[in-house]
FIPAMAR-827651 format. One record per residue: z negated, x negated, y of N, C-alpha, C in turn; residue in three letters. Coordinates in Angstrom, 1 decimal, decimal comma. Layout:
BEGIN
     nw     nu     nv    caw    cau    cav     cw     cu     cv res
      Z      X      Y      Z      X      Y      Z      X      Y ALA
...
//
This chain:
BEGIN
     nw     nu     nv    caw    cau    cav     cw     cu     cv res
    0,0   -0,8   -1,4    0,2   -0,1    0,2   -0,1   -0,8    1,1 MET
    0,7   -0,4    2,4    0,6   -1,1    3,4   -0,7   -1,0    4,1 ARG
   -1,7   -0,2    4,1   -3,1   -0,2    4,8   -3,8   -1,4    3,9 ILE
   -3,4   -1,5    2,4   -4,5   -2,3    1,6   -3,7   -3,8    2,1 ALA
   -2,7   -4,0    2,4   -2,0   -5,6    2,9   -2,5   -5,9    4,2 ARG
   -2,4   -4,9    5,0   -3,4   -5,1    6,3   -4,7   -5,3    6,3 ASN
   -5,4   -4,6    5,6   -7,0   -5,1    5,4   -7,1   -6,4    4,6 VAL
   -6,5   -6,7    4,0   -6,6   -8,1    3,3   -6,0   -9,3    4,3 GLY
   -5,3   -9,1    5,1   -4,8   -9,7    6,0   -5,8  -10,1    7,1 THR
   -6,9   -9,3    7,4   -8,1   -9,3    8,2   -8,7  -10,8    8,0 LEU
   -8,9  -10,8    6,5   -9,5  -11,8    6,0   -8,9  -13,2    5,7 PHE
   -7,6  -13,4    5,9   -6,8  -14,4    5,4   -6,0  -15,0    6,6 VAL
   -5,7  -14,3    7,6   -4,6  -14,9    8,6   -5,4  -15,7    9,4 THR
   -4,5  -16,6   10,1   -5,1  -17,7   11,1   -5,4  -16,9   12,7 GLY
   -4,8  -15,7   12,5   -5,0  -14,9   13,9   -6,5  -14,6   14,1 ALA
   -7,2  -14,2   12,7   -8,7  -14,1   13,1   -9,5  -15,3   12,1 LEU
   -9,1  -16,3   12,7  -10,2  -17,6   12,2  -11,2  -17,5   12,6 THR
  -11,5  -17,2   13,8  -13,1  -17,1   14,5  -14,0  -16,1   13,9 MET
  -12,9  -14,7   13,6  -13,7  -13,7   13,1  -14,2  -14,1   11,8 THR
  -13,2  -14,4   11,0  -13,5  -14,9    9,5  -14,9  -15,6    9,2 LEU
  -14,8  -16,8   10,2  -15,9  -17,8   10,3  -17,2  -17,0   10,6 ALA
  -17,1  -15,9   11,5  -18,6  -15,2   11,9  -18,8  -14,4   10,7 ALA
  -17,7  -13,8   10,1  -18,0  -12,7    8,9  -19,0  -13,6    7,6 LEU
  -18,4  -14,9    7,8  -19,2  -15,7    6,5  -20,3  -15,8    6,8 ALA
  -21,2  -15,5    7,8  -22,8  -15,8    8,3  -23,5  -14,6    7,8 CYS
  -24,4  -14,5    7,2  -25,3  -13,3    6,7  -26,1  -13,0    8,0 PRO
  -26,4  -13,7    8,9  -27,2  -13,4    9,9  -26,6  -12,7   11,1 ALA
  -26,0  -11,8   11,0  -25,0  -11,3   12,0  -25,7  -10,5   13,0 VAL
  -26,8  -10,3   13,1  -27,4   -9,2   13,9  -28,7   -9,9   15,0 LEU
  -28,3  -11,1   15,1  -29,0  -11,7   16,1  -30,0  -12,8   15,9 GLY
  -31,5  -12,8   16,1  -32,0  -13,8   16,1  -32,0  -14,6   14,6 LEU
  -31,8  -15,7   14,6  -31,9  -16,5   13,5  -33,4  -16,8   13,2 GLN
  -33,8  -16,9   11,6  -35,2  -17,4   11,3  -35,5  -18,8   12,1 THR
  -36,6  -18,7   12,7  -37,2  -19,6   13,6  -38,3  -20,4   13,0 THR
  -39,1  -19,9   11,9  -40,0  -20,5   11,3  -40,0  -20,5    9,9 ALA
  -40,8  -21,4    9,5  -40,5  -21,4    7,8  -41,5  -20,6    7,2 GLY
  -42,3  -20,1    7,7  -43,3  -18,9    7,4  -43,0  -17,7    7,9 ASP
  -42,0  -16,7    7,7  -41,7  -15,5    8,3  -42,9  -14,6    8,0 GLN
  -44,1  -15,0    7,4  -45,2  -13,9    7,1  -46,4  -14,3    7,9 SER
  -46,1  -15,6    8,8  -47,2  -15,8    9,6  -47,5  -14,5   10,7 ARG
  -48,8  -14,3   10,9  -49,0  -13,5   12,0  -49,3  -13,8   13,2 VAL
  -48,5  -13,5   14,1  -48,5  -14,1   15,5  -49,1  -13,2   16,5 ILE
  -49,4  -12,1   16,2  -50,4  -11,2   17,0  -51,2  -10,1   16,2 ALA
  -52,3   -9,6   16,6  -53,1   -8,5   16,2  -52,8   -7,2   17,0 ASN
  -52,2   -6,4   16,8  -51,7   -5,2   17,8  -52,6   -4,1   17,5 THR
  -52,6   -3,1   18,3  -53,2   -1,9   17,8  -52,4   -1,0   16,8 ALA
  -51,0   -1,5   16,6  -50,4   -1,1   15,4  -50,4   -1,8   14,2 ALA
  -51,2   -2,7   14,2  -51,4   -3,5   13,1  -50,9   -5,0   13,4 GLY
  -50,9   -5,8   12,3  -50,3   -7,2   12,5  -49,1   -7,2   12,6 PRO
  -48,6   -8,3   13,7  -47,1   -8,6   14,1  -46,9  -10,0   13,5 LEU
  -45,7  -10,0   12,6  -45,4  -11,2   12,0  -44,3  -11,8   12,7 THR
  -43,9  -12,9   12,2  -42,6  -13,5   12,7  -41,4  -12,6   12,2 GLU
  -41,5  -12,2   11,1  -40,2  -11,6   10,5  -40,6  -10,1   11,3 ALA
  -41,5   -9,3   11,6  -41,3   -8,1   12,2  -40,8   -8,5   13,6 ASP
  -41,4   -9,4   14,3  -40,6   -9,7   15,7  -39,2  -10,0   15,5 ARG
  -38,8  -10,7   14,7  -37,4  -11,1   14,6  -36,5   -9,7   14,4 ASP
  -37,1   -9,1   13,4  -36,5   -7,9   13,2  -36,3   -6,8   14,2 PHE
  -37,1   -6,8   15,2  -37,3   -5,9   16,4  -35,9   -6,6   17,3 VAL
  -35,8   -7,9   17,4  -34,8   -8,5   18,0  -33,5   -8,3   17,5 VAL
  -33,4   -8,3   16,2  -32,2   -7,9   15,5  -31,6   -6,7   15,7 LYS
  -32,7   -5,6   15,7  -32,1   -4,2   16,0  -31,5   -4,1   17,4 VAL
  -32,5   -5,0   18,3  -31,5   -4,8   19,8  -30,3   -5,4   19,8 ARG
  -30,1   -6,5   19,4  -28,8   -7,5   19,2  -27,7   -6,6   18,7 ALA
  -28,1   -5,8   17,7  -27,1   -5,2   17,0  -26,5   -4,1   17,9 ALA
  -27,4   -3,2   18,8  -27,0   -2,3   19,7  -26,0   -2,7   20,6 GLY
  -26,4   -4,2   21,0  -25,9   -4,8   22,4  -24,2   -5,0   22,0 LEU
  -23,7   -4,9   20,8  -22,4   -5,2   20,5  -21,9   -4,0   19,8 TRP
  -22,6   -3,5   18,9  -21,9   -2,1   18,2  -21,9   -1,0   19,1 GLU
  -22,7   -0,7   20,1  -22,5    0,2   21,2  -21,1    0,1   21,7 TYR
  -20,8   -1,0   22,4  -19,4   -1,1   23,1  -18,2   -1,3   21,8 PRO
  -18,6   -1,7   20,7  -17,4   -1,5   19,8  -17,2    0,1   19,4 SER
  -18,3    0,8   19,6  -18,1    2,1   19,3  -17,2    3,0   20,3 GLY
  -17,7    2,3   21,6  -16,9    2,8   22,8  -15,3    2,6   22,6 GLN
  -15,1    1,3   22,0  -13,8    1,1   22,1  -13,1    1,8   20,9 LEU
  -13,9    2,2   19,8  -13,2    3,2   18,8  -12,8    4,3   19,4 ALA
  -13,6    4,9   20,3  -13,3    6,2   20,9  -12,1    5,9   21,9 LEU
  -12,1    5,1   22,4  -10,8    4,8   23,4   -9,5    4,4   22,6 GLN
   -9,6    3,7   21,7   -8,5    3,0   21,1   -8,2    3,3   19,6 LYS
   -9,2    4,2   18,9   -8,8    4,5   17,6   -7,6    5,5   17,5 GLY
   -6,9    5,1   16,4   -5,4    5,7   16,3   -5,4    7,1   15,5 THR
   -6,7    7,3   14,7   -6,6    8,6   14,3   -8,2    9,2   14,2 PHE
   -8,3   10,4   14,0   -9,6   11,2   14,1  -11,1   10,1   13,5 PRO
  -10,7    9,9   12,3  -11,9    9,4   11,5  -12,5    7,6   12,0 ALA
  -11,5    7,2   12,7  -12,0    6,0   13,6  -12,7    6,5   14,8 VAL
  -12,2    7,5   15,7  -12,8    8,0   16,8  -14,3    8,7   16,4 ARG
  -14,3    9,1   15,2  -15,8    9,9   14,8  -16,6    8,8   14,5 THR
  -16,1    7,6   13,9  -16,9    6,4   13,6  -17,5    6,0   14,9 ALA
  -16,5    5,8   16,0  -17,0    5,2   17,2  -18,1    6,3   17,9 GLY
  -18,1    7,5   17,9  -18,8    8,3   18,2  -20,3    8,2   17,5 GLN
  -20,2    7,8   16,3  -21,6    7,7   15,5  -22,2    6,2   15,9 HIS
  -21,4    5,2   16,1  -21,8    4,1   16,7  -22,6    4,1   18,0 LEU
  -21,9    4,8   18,9  -22,3    5,2   20,3  -23,4    5,8   20,4 VAL
  -23,6    7,2   19,5  -24,9    7,7   19,7  -25,8    7,1   18,9 ARG
  -25,7    6,6   17,7  -26,4    5,9   16,9  -27,4    4,8   17,4 GLY
  -26,8    3,9   18,2  -27,2    2,8   19,0  -27,9    3,2   20,0 HIS
  -27,7    4,2   20,8  -28,0    4,6   22,2  -29,6    4,9   21,7 ALA
  -29,9    5,7   20,6  -31,0    6,4   20,1  -31,8    5,3   19,6 ALA
  -31,4    4,5   18,8  -32,2    3,4   18,1  -32,6    2,4   18,9 LEU
  -31,6    2,0   20,1  -32,1    1,2   21,3  -33,3    1,6   22,0 ASP
  -33,3    3,0   22,3  -34,3    3,5   22,9  -35,7    3,2   22,1 ALA
  -35,6    3,6   20,9  -36,7    3,2   20,1  -37,2    1,8   20,1 THR
  -36,3    1,2   19,8  -36,5   -0,5   19,9  -37,2   -1,1   21,3 CYS
  -36,4   -0,5   22,2  -37,1   -1,1   23,8  -38,7   -0,4   23,9 ARG
  -39,0    0,7   23,5  -40,3    1,3   23,3  -41,1    0,2   22,7 LYS
  -40,7    0,0   21,4  -41,5   -0,8   20,4  -41,9   -1,9   20,9 VAL
  -40,6   -2,8   21,4  -40,6   -4,1   22,0  -41,7   -4,0   23,1 ALA
  -42,1   -2,9   24,0  -42,8   -3,1   25,0  -44,1   -2,9   24,7 ALA
  -44,4   -2,2   23,5  -45,7   -1,9   23,1  -46,2   -3,2   22,6 GLN
  -45,3   -4,0   21,9  -45,8   -5,1   21,1  -45,6   -6,3   21,7 LEU
  -45,1   -6,4   23,0  -45,0   -7,4   24,1  -43,8   -8,3   23,5 GLY
  -42,9   -8,0   23,0  -41,8   -8,6   22,6  -40,6   -8,9   23,4 ILE
  -40,2   -9,9   23,8  -39,1  -10,0   24,7  -37,8   -9,6   24,0 THR
  -36,8   -8,9   24,6  -35,6   -8,5   24,1  -34,4   -9,1   24,7 LEU
  -33,3   -9,4   24,0  -32,1   -9,8   24,9  -31,5   -8,8   25,6 PRO
  -30,8   -9,3   26,6  -29,6   -8,3   27,3  -28,3   -8,5   27,0 ASN
  -28,1   -9,6   26,0  -26,8   -9,9   25,6  -26,7  -10,1   24,2 LYS
  -25,8   -9,8   23,5  -25,5  -10,1   22,2  -25,6  -11,6   21,7 PRO
  -25,4  -12,0   20,3  -25,4  -13,5   20,3  -24,0  -13,7   20,4 SER
  -23,5  -15,1   20,7  -22,1  -15,5   20,7  -21,3  -15,3   19,6 PRO
  -21,6  -15,1   18,4  -21,0  -14,6   17,2  -20,9  -13,1   17,7 GLN
  -21,7  -12,2   17,8  -21,3  -10,9   18,2  -20,6  -10,9   19,3 GLN
  -20,8  -11,6   20,1  -19,6  -11,5   21,3  -18,3  -11,7   20,8 GLN
  -18,1  -12,5   20,0  -16,6  -12,8   19,4  -16,3  -11,3   18,6 GLY
  -17,0  -10,9   17,9  -16,7   -9,7   17,3  -16,1   -8,6   18,3 PHE
  -17,1   -8,5   19,6  -16,3   -7,5   20,4  -14,9   -7,9   21,0 VAL
  -14,7   -9,3   21,1  -13,7   -9,9   21,8  -12,4   -9,5   20,9 ALA
  -12,7   -9,7   19,7  -11,5   -9,6   18,6  -11,0   -8,1   18,7 THR
  -12,2   -7,0   18,8  -11,6   -5,8   18,9  -11,2   -5,1   20,0 LEU
  -11,6   -5,9   21,2  -11,0   -5,6   22,4   -9,6   -6,2   22,6 SER
   -9,3   -7,2   21,8   -7,9   -7,7   21,9   -6,9   -7,1   21,0 GLY
   -7,6   -6,4   20,1   -6,7   -5,7   18,9   -6,1   -4,2   19,7 ASP
   -5,0   -3,9   18,8   -4,5   -2,6   19,1   -3,8   -1,8   18,0 SER
   -3,6   -0,4   18,1   -3,0    0,0   17,0   -3,7    0,2   15,6 GLY
   -3,1    0,2   14,4   -3,9    0,2   13,2   -4,4   -1,2   13,2 LYS
   -4,2   -2,3   13,7   -4,9   -3,5   13,5   -6,4   -3,3   14,1 GLN
   -6,5   -2,8   15,2   -7,9   -2,2   15,6   -8,6   -1,4   14,6 PHE
   -7,8   -0,4   14,2   -8,7    0,4   13,2   -9,1   -0,1   12,0 ASP
   -8,4   -1,2   11,6   -8,3   -1,9   10,3   -9,8   -3,0   10,6 THR
   -9,6   -3,7   11,6  -10,6   -4,7   11,9  -11,9   -4,0   12,2 ASP
  -12,1   -2,8   13,0  -13,4   -2,1   13,2  -14,0   -1,8   11,9 LEU
  -13,2   -1,0   11,1  -13,7   -0,5    9,6  -14,4   -1,6    9,0 ALA
  -13,5   -2,8    8,8  -14,1   -4,1    8,0  -15,2   -4,8    8,6 ASN
  -15,1   -5,2    9,9  -16,2   -5,7   10,5  -17,6   -5,1   10,7 ILE
  -17,6   -3,9   10,8  -18,5   -3,1   11,0  -19,1   -2,5    9,8 LEU
  -18,4   -2,5    8,8  -18,8   -2,2    7,3  -19,5   -3,3    6,8 ARG
  -18,9   -4,7    7,2  -19,6   -5,8    6,5  -20,8   -6,1    7,1 MET
  -21,1   -5,8    8,4  -22,3   -6,3    9,1  -23,4   -5,3    8,7 THR
  -23,0   -4,0    8,8  -24,0   -3,0    8,3  -24,5   -3,2    6,9 HIS
  -23,4   -3,7    6,1  -23,7   -4,0    4,7  -24,7   -5,0    4,5 GLY
  -24,7   -6,1    5,3  -25,5   -7,2    5,4  -27,2   -6,7    5,9 GLN
  -27,0   -6,2    7,0  -28,5   -5,9    7,5  -29,2   -4,9    6,6 ILE
  -28,5   -3,9    5,8  -29,0   -2,8    5,2  -30,4   -3,3    4,3 PHE
  -30,4   -4,4    3,3  -31,4   -4,9    2,5  -32,3   -5,6    3,4 PRO
  -31,9   -6,0    4,5  -33,1   -6,7    5,6  -34,0   -5,7    6,0 VAL
  -33,7   -4,5    6,5  -34,2   -3,3    6,9  -35,3   -2,9    5,8 ILE
  -34,8   -2,7    4,6  -35,4   -2,5    3,4  -36,5   -3,2    3,2 ALA
  -36,4   -4,6    3,3  -37,6   -5,7    2,9  -38,5   -5,4    4,0 LYS
  -38,1   -5,2    5,3  -39,2   -5,3    6,5  -40,0   -4,0    6,3 ILE
  -39,2   -2,7    5,9  -39,8   -1,8    5,7  -41,1   -1,6    4,5 ARG
  -40,7   -2,4    3,5  -41,5   -2,6    2,3  -42,7   -3,3    2,4 ALA
  -42,4   -4,6    3,6  -43,5   -5,7    3,8  -44,3   -5,3    5,0 THR
  -43,9   -4,7    6,0  -44,6   -4,9    7,3  -45,9   -4,0    7,3 THR
  -47,0   -4,6    7,9  -48,3   -3,8    8,2  -48,2   -3,3    9,3 ARG
  -47,3   -3,4   10,2  -47,2   -2,8   11,7  -46,5   -1,5   11,6 ASN
  -47,4   -0,4   12,0  -46,9    0,9   12,1  -45,7    1,2   13,0 THR
  -45,5    0,5   13,9  -44,3    0,6   15,1  -43,2    0,0   14,4 LEU
  -43,4   -1,1   13,7  -42,2   -1,8   13,2  -41,8   -1,0   12,0 VAL
  -42,7   -0,2   11,2  -42,2    0,4   10,1  -41,5    1,6   10,9 ARG
  -42,0    2,3   11,8  -41,1    3,3   12,4  -39,7    3,1   12,9 GLN
  -39,4    1,9   13,3  -38,2    1,3   13,8  -37,3    1,2   12,7 LEU
  -38,1    0,6   11,3  -37,3    0,4   10,2  -36,8    1,6    9,6 ALA
  -37,5    2,7    9,7  -37,2    4,0    9,4  -36,0    4,6    9,8 ASP
  -35,9    4,4   11,3  -34,8    5,0   12,1  -33,5    3,9   11,9 GLN
  -33,9    2,6   11,7  -32,7    1,9   11,5  -32,0    2,1   10,1 ALA
  -32,8    2,3    9,1  -32,3    2,6    7,9  -31,5    4,0    8,1 ASN
  -31,8    4,8    8,4  -30,9    6,0    8,7  -29,8    5,9    9,4 ASP
  -29,9    5,0   10,4  -28,7    4,7   11,4  -27,5    4,0   10,9 THR
  -28,1    2,8   10,0  -27,3    2,0    9,4  -26,6    2,7    8,1 VAL
  -27,3    3,4    7,3  -26,5    4,2    6,3  -25,4    5,1    6,8 LEU
  -25,6    5,8    8,0  -24,8    6,6    8,5  -23,6    5,9    9,0 ASP
  -23,8    4,8    9,7  -22,8    4,0    9,9  -21,6    3,3    8,8 HIS
  -22,6    2,9    7,8  -21,7    2,7    6,6  -20,8    3,5    6,0 ILE
  -21,7    4,9    6,0  -20,7    5,9    5,5  -19,6    6,4    6,5 THR
  -19,6    6,3    7,8  -18,4    6,7    8,5  -17,2    5,6    8,4 VAL
  -17,9    4,4    8,4  -16,8    3,1    8,1  -16,1    3,6    7,0 MET
  -16,7    3,8    6,1  -15,9    4,0    4,8  -15,1    5,2    4,7 GLU
  -15,5    6,3    5,2  -14,7    7,3    5,4  -13,4    7,3    6,2 LYS
  -13,1    6,2    6,8  -11,9    5,8    7,5  -10,8    5,6    6,3 THR
  -11,1    5,0    5,3  -10,4    4,9    4,0   -9,6    3,4    4,3 GLY
  -10,1    2,7    5,2   -9,4    1,2    5,7  -10,5    0,0    5,3 LEU
  -11,6    0,4    4,5  -12,4   -0,7    4,0  -11,7   -1,4    2,9 VAL
  -11,7   -2,8    2,7  -11,1   -3,5    1,6  -12,4   -4,0    1,2 ASN
  -13,1   -3,2    0,2  -14,7   -3,4   -0,4  -14,6   -4,9   -1,1 PHE
  -13,6   -5,2   -1,7  -13,4   -6,7   -2,4  -13,8   -7,7   -1,2 GLY
  -13,1   -7,6   -0,4  -13,2   -8,9    0,7  -14,4   -8,8    1,3 GLN
  -14,9   -7,5    1,8  -16,2   -7,3    2,2  -17,3   -7,7    1,4 VAL
  -17,4   -7,4    0,2  -18,3   -7,9   -0,6  -18,6   -9,7   -0,6 LEU
  -17,3  -10,0   -0,8  -17,0  -11,6   -0,7  -17,9  -12,1    0,6 VAL
  -17,3  -11,3    1,8  -18,2  -12,0    3,0  -19,3  -11,8    3,3 GLN
  -20,1  -10,6    2,7  -21,5  -10,1    2,6  -22,1  -11,3    1,9 GLU
  -21,7  -11,7    0,7  -22,2  -12,7    0,1  -22,2  -14,2    0,3 THR
  -21,3  -14,4    1,2  -21,0  -16,0    1,5  -22,1  -16,8    2,3 SER
  -22,2  -18,0    2,0  -23,5  -18,5    2,5  -23,1  -18,9    4,1 PRO
  -24,0  -19,1    5,0  -24,2  -19,2    6,4  -23,0  -20,6    6,7 PRO
  -22,4  -20,3    7,5  -21,3  -21,4    7,9  -21,6  -21,5    9,4 LYS
  -22,1  -20,8   10,4  -22,3  -21,1   11,9  -23,4  -21,7   12,1 LEU
  -23,6  -22,6   13,1  -24,6  -23,3   13,7  -25,8  -22,2   14,3 PRO
  -27,0  -22,3   14,4  -27,8  -21,3   14,7  -27,6  -20,9   16,2 GLN
  -27,0  -21,8   17,1  -26,9  -21,3   18,2  -26,1  -20,3   18,3 GLN
  -24,9  -20,1   17,7  -23,9  -19,0   17,7  -24,7  -17,8   17,2 ASN
  -25,9  -17,7   16,5  -26,3  -16,5   15,9  -27,5  -16,0   16,5 LEU
  -28,1  -16,6   17,8  -29,1  -16,2   18,5  -28,7  -15,8   19,9 THR
  -29,2  -14,3   20,0  -28,9  -13,9   21,3  -29,7  -14,6   22,6 PRO
  -28,8  -14,9   23,7  -29,7  -15,7   24,9  -30,8  -15,0   25,5 PRO
  -31,9  -15,5   25,7  -33,1  -14,9   26,3  -33,0  -14,5   27,8 ALA
  -33,2  -13,3   28,1  -33,1  -12,8   29,4  -33,6  -13,7   30,6 PRO
  -32,8  -13,7   31,5  -33,5  -14,5   32,9  -34,5  -13,8   33,4 GLN
  -35,4  -14,4   34,1  -36,5  -13,8   34,7  -36,2  -12,8   35,9 PRO
  -36,7  -11,7   35,6  -36,3  -10,6   36,7  -35,0   -9,8   36,4 GLY
  -34,6  -10,1   35,2  -33,0   -9,7   34,9  -33,3   -8,2   34,6 GLU
  -32,8   -7,1   35,0  -32,8   -5,8   34,8  -32,5   -5,6   33,2 PRO
  -33,2   -4,7   32,7  -33,1   -4,4   31,1  -31,5   -3,7   30,8 THR
  -31,0   -4,0   29,9  -29,6   -3,3   29,7  -30,1   -1,9   28,9 VAL
  -29,6   -1,0   29,1  -30,1    0,4   28,5  -28,6    1,0   28,1 VAL
  -28,9    1,3   26,7  -27,5    1,8   26,1  -27,6    3,4   26,1 LEU
  -26,6    4,0   26,8  -26,7    5,2   27,2  -25,3    6,2   26,8 THR
  -25,8    7,0   25,9  -24,5    7,8   25,3  -24,0    8,6   26,4 PRO
  -22,5    8,6   26,5  -21,8    9,6   27,4  -22,0   11,2   27,2 PRO
  -22,2   11,8   28,4  -22,3   13,3   28,0  -21,0   13,8   27,1 ALA
  -21,1   14,4   26,2  -20,1   14,8   25,2  -19,8   13,9   24,3 GLY
  -20,3   12,7   24,2  -19,9   11,6   23,1  -18,6   10,9   23,6 GLY
  -17,7   11,3   24,6  -16,8   10,5   24,8  -16,8    9,7   26,1 SER
  -16,8    8,2   26,1  -17,0    7,4   27,3  -15,9    7,5   28,1 PRO
  -16,3    7,4   29,3  -15,1    7,2   30,4  -15,2    6,0   31,2 SER
  -16,2    5,1   30,8  -16,5    3,8   31,4  -16,4    2,8   30,4 SER
  -15,9    1,5   31,2  -15,4    0,4   30,3  -16,6    0,1   29,2 PRO
  -16,1   -0,7   28,2  -16,6   -0,7   26,7  -17,8   -1,6   27,1 ALA
  -18,4   -2,5   28,0  -19,5   -2,9   28,1  -20,7   -2,1   28,4 SER
  -22,0   -2,0   27,7  -22,9   -1,4   28,0  -23,6   -1,3   29,4 PRO
  -23,9   -0,1   30,0  -24,4   -0,3   31,3  -25,8   -0,9   31,8 PRO
  -25,9   -1,6   32,7  -27,2   -2,2   33,0  -28,1   -1,2   33,9 ALA
  -29,3   -1,1   33,6  -30,0    0,0   34,3  -31,3   -0,8   34,8 ALA
  -31,4   -0,8   36,2  -32,6   -1,4   36,8  -34,1   -0,9   36,2 ALA
  -34,7   -1,7   35,7  -36,1   -1,4   35,0  -36,8   -2,5   35,0 SER
  -38,2   -2,4   34,7  -38,9   -3,6   34,8  -38,7   -4,7   34,1 PRO
  -38,6   -5,9   34,1  -38,0   -6,8   33,4  -39,0   -7,1   32,1 SER
  -38,5   -7,7   30,8  -39,2   -7,6   29,5  -40,3   -8,3   29,6 PRO
  -41,5   -7,7   28,7  -42,6   -9,0   28,7  -42,5   -9,9   27,9 SER
  -43,3  -10,8   28,2  -43,4  -12,2   27,6  -43,2  -11,9   26,0 PRO
  -42,7  -13,0   25,2  -42,7  -12,9   23,7  -44,0  -13,1   23,2 THR
  -44,6  -12,5   22,1  -45,6  -12,8   21,6  -45,5  -13,8   20,8 VAL
  -46,4  -14,8   20,6  -46,4  -15,9   19,6  -45,7  -17,2   20,1 GLY
//
């Protein structure tokens, strides 16, 4: 089939070399592990102990929205058939809601959140921004299906091990959101499962600095992901910034 050949091309052609390298790394959702012992408690909060893994998970959820939300906007603008535009609507709405919870949890736990995705994640958005037609549809379905497939077991592990009630609540919402997004990507009919599974299980190949979102500058307003009325964006694909208090210092 032509679609099958096009999907396979996503992972083997030179035109997407940068994306291929990015897809080969499992840590696609933000902060790379920064400590040898992720179980180390870095703060005792009213919601329970906060570990390195808990904090990194909250940052990963935030970083995910910072690139998947604009990817959803692009899908609504550029998708060539209804299933792709539906997937875009789910990305926009899902990450707007998840980001609202993430920002609330981070404020309560004293976790600094990024305002920009990692360089790797920015590369995903750049690839989709440069695509058009069927190539856009194919790349969106495969990139987003792969990244959501990678984070799915991470969410399960955090949900099973965290002793922090706020992190647990965030994991519950993230689990529902990610499963929904996996499902709508698969419903496009464009996912090359063989190639996606290979990329999901490939060892890391990118340096850590490409996987870590940059820290916000002092006084920098917090980026807020807001779903457009009616679910159809009329603004550019970058998330809007809203003037609000600067993030609180990171714990630990």
